[in-house]
Wavefront OBJ file of the C-alpha trace (Angstrom):
o trace
v -4.061 -15.408 -7.010
v -1.388 -18.220 -7.424
v 2.017 -16.377 -7.751
v 3.947 -17.954 -10.501
v 6.228 -15.231 -11.481
v 7.123 -11.997 -9.782
v 9.726 -9.340 -11.116
v 10.713 -5.672 -10.023
v 10.284 -4.407 -13.297
v 10.330 -0.681 -13.065
v 11.956 1.554 -10.613
v 11.056 5.391 -10.634
v 13.122 7.967 -9.099
v 12.334 11.791 -8.906
v 13.518 12.453 -12.506
v 12.272 9.329 -13.901
v 9.323 9.126 -16.322
v 6.445 7.503 -15.045
v 5.701 4.256 -17.033
v 2.487 4.088 -19.295
v 1.449 0.491 -18.250
v -1.341 -1.543 -19.917
v -1.707 -3.716 -16.865
v -3.852 -2.832 -13.938
v -1.957 -1.385 -11.045
v -2.651 -1.569 -7.096
v -0.518 0.606 -4.966
v 0.625 0.510 -1.365
v 1.407 3.394 0.921
v 2.434 3.748 4.568
v 4.616 5.034 7.234
v 8.423 4.167 6.903
v 8.294 1.684 9.791
v 4.738 0.312 9.418
v 5.830 -2.982 7.769
v 5.202 -2.155 4.107
v 8.131 -4.315 2.595
v 7.278 -7.245 4.860
v 3.569 -7.159 3.648
v 4.827 -7.107 0.040
v 7.003 -9.912 0.449
v 4.326 -11.986 2.167
v 1.753 -11.054 -0.549
v 4.179 -12.193 -3.226
v 5.468 -15.293 -1.327
v 8.957 -14.092 -1.444
v 11.390 -13.512 1.458
v 13.393 -10.364 0.296
v 12.108 -9.295 -2.983
v 11.039 -6.027 -1.298
v 14.078 -5.020 0.853
v 13.470 -4.538 4.446
v 15.762 -1.629 5.432
v 17.243 -1.186 8.855
v 16.994 2.567 8.337
v 13.364 3.883 7.943
v 12.824 6.207 5.083
v 15.467 4.865 2.858
v 13.327 3.837 -0.208
v 13.197 6.787 -2.380
v 11.579 5.367 -5.458
v 8.283 4.009 -6.664
v 8.673 0.311 -7.348
v 6.590 -1.615 -9.946
v 6.424 -5.380 -9.267
v 4.949 -7.282 -12.269
v 2.992 -10.332 -10.921
v 2.163 -13.182 -13.407
v 2.328 -10.600 -16.361
v -1.344 -9.721 -14.987
v -0.969 -6.847 -12.583
v 1.540 -4.369 -10.985
v 1.839 -4.088 -7.306
v 3.115 -0.487 -6.815
v 5.359 0.152 -3.717
v 5.273 3.950 -2.880
v 7.921 5.860 -0.859
v 7.161 5.666 2.990
v 6.261 8.888 4.795
v 6.563 10.280 8.252
v 10.193 9.547 9.255
v 11.400 12.546 11.208
v 15.082 12.299 10.379
v 14.485 12.682 6.729
v 14.922 16.233 5.465
v 11.892 18.424 4.689
v 13.152 19.042 1.132
v 13.391 15.225 0.581
v 9.827 14.790 1.964
v 8.589 17.467 -0.254
v 10.172 15.653 -3.318
v 8.377 12.380 -2.272
v 5.154 13.939 -1.934
v 5.527 15.450 -5.291
v 6.415 12.084 -6.855
v 3.641 10.190 -5.126
v 0.961 13.037 -6.252
v 2.233 12.904 -9.888
v 1.776 9.191 -9.883
v -1.798 9.166 -8.467
v -2.643 11.942 -10.865
v -1.032 10.493 -14.008
v -1.536 6.732 -13.783
v -4.263 5.375 -16.061
v -4.203 1.947 -14.558
v -4.252 2.607 -10.925
v -7.169 0.726 -9.523
v -6.778 1.032 -5.726
v -4.582 2.473 -3.065
v -3.909 0.515 0.231
v -2.847 2.511 3.202
v -1.017 0.703 6.031
v -1.616 1.562 9.548
v 0.206 -0.028 12.669
v -2.806 -1.861 14.330
v -1.207 -1.126 17.836
v -1.626 2.559 17.640
v -4.182 5.296 16.831
v -3.559 6.666 13.422
v -0.940 9.551 13.641
v -1.120 12.923 12.128
v 0.686 11.814 9.149
v -1.579 8.847 8.759
v -4.644 11.069 8.851
v -3.057 13.514 6.440
v -2.100 10.702 4.079
v -5.606 9.309 4.148
v -7.195 12.662 3.491
v -4.891 13.219 0.811
v -5.449 10.004 -1.094
v -9.245 10.738 -0.737
v -8.592 14.033 -2.285
v -6.863 12.352 -5.193
v -10.082 10.476 -6.004
v -9.401 7.190 -4.243
v -10.854 5.435 -1.575
v -8.035 4.143 0.660
v -8.358 0.544 1.855
v -6.664 0.140 5.137
v -4.365 -2.672 5.955
v -3.759 -2.882 9.830
v -0.166 -4.287 10.179
v 1.587 -5.992 12.998
v -1.446 -7.990 14.085
v 0.647 -10.614 15.778
v 1.595 -7.972 18.430
v -1.945 -7.889 19.807
v -4.092 -10.507 21.691
v -7.009 -11.670 19.745
v -9.404 -10.092 22.267
v -7.883 -6.644 21.484
v -8.170 -6.769 17.688
v -11.700 -5.392 17.193
v -10.953 -2.583 19.727
v -7.817 -1.390 17.727
v -9.672 -1.770 14.554
v -12.464 0.395 15.626
v -9.882 2.954 16.942
v -8.504 3.122 13.403
v -11.828 3.465 11.809
v -12.579 6.370 14.404
v -9.241 8.052 13.953
v -9.379 8.222 10.127
v -13.261 9.048 10.199
v -13.791 6.111 7.843
v -17.208 5.200 6.275
v -18.951 2.457 7.951
v -18.539 0.140 4.822
v -14.759 0.906 4.106
v -12.432 -2.018 4.484
v -9.905 -2.686 7.206
v -7.732 -5.938 6.878
v -5.760 -6.807 9.978
v -2.535 -8.410 8.773
v 0.559 -10.223 10.319
v 3.726 -10.462 8.307
v 5.063 -13.081 10.939
v 2.109 -15.673 10.550
v 0.580 -14.344 7.118
v -2.726 -13.850 8.786
v -4.878 -11.678 6.612
v -2.935 -12.485 3.360
v -5.640 -14.526 1.797
v -8.476 -11.806 2.586
v -6.265 -9.138 1.028
v -5.714 -11.154 -2.112
v -9.232 -12.089 -2.384
v -10.185 -8.445 -2.372
v -7.411 -7.601 -4.918
v -8.706 -10.319 -7.207
v -12.183 -8.700 -6.992
v -10.532 -5.323 -8.079
v -8.712 -7.018 -11.063
v -11.820 -8.902 -12.004
v -13.729 -5.542 -12.004
v -10.972 -3.956 -14.099
v -11.371 -6.684 -16.699
v -15.061 -6.132 -16.771
v -14.599 -2.443 -17.367
v -12.275 -3.211 -20.323
v -14.776 -5.575 -21.936
v -17.580 -2.739 -21.516
v -15.312 -0.134 -23.208
l 1 2 3 4 5 6 7 8 9 10 11 12 13 14 15 16 17 18 19 20 21 22 23 24 25 26 27 28 29 30 31 32 33 34 35 36 37 38 39 40 41 42 43 44 45 46 47 48 49 50 51 52 53 54 55 56 57 58 59 60 61 62 63 64 65 66 67 68 69 70 71 72 73 74 75 76 77 78 79 80 81 82 83 84 85 86 87 88 89 90 91 92 93 94 95 96 97 98 99 100 101 102 103 104 105 106 107 108 109 110 111 112 113 114 115 116 117 118 119 120 121 122 123 124 125 126 127 128 129 130 131 132 133 134 135 136 137 138 139 140 141 142 143 144 145 146 147 148 149 150 151 152 153 154 155 156 157 158 159 160 161 162 163 164 165 166 167 168 169 170 171 172 173 174 175 176 177 178 179 180 181 182 183 184 185 186 187 188 189 190 191 192 193 194 195 196 197 198 199 200 201 202 203
């Protein structure tokens, strides 16, 4: 997709009513320090539209980015930051669960995992939870530039094994530093969006 226009159009907090959008939505989830804001900025060819905080766990809203008036990229609150109060974590999980349950336009959920490490207990829990909500998580393995090329496949396989993924499930290695993996992620999202259009035509 050629990015012509991007706007942070909707910000939903705990007490906000979730929007009833008519455009397809693709959501992104991940730990607080996994590089989600950097990924979103890279996907949208912007430097600072999604703010990169020096304090992990600071984002406490669901942010809807309108891209080309054709889709919404949905940024979900990060999880797993130990210094966040349990009451806040519970509030976030309720908010995310409500979104996954009620959105009529959500087409896919991408889950970000740090490629350098085996999936954490929080990563595994989030993966299983998304599956339980009826979505097959698509993995983006971030911080690719931190590995040597010869190490990549070994770490990708460790993620697959750690999450007990199906053999045909997708893992996209990605680097926000050099944008490697960006085109592959967009190609897959374009396929998802084309599929959404086809479903609308059939209905």
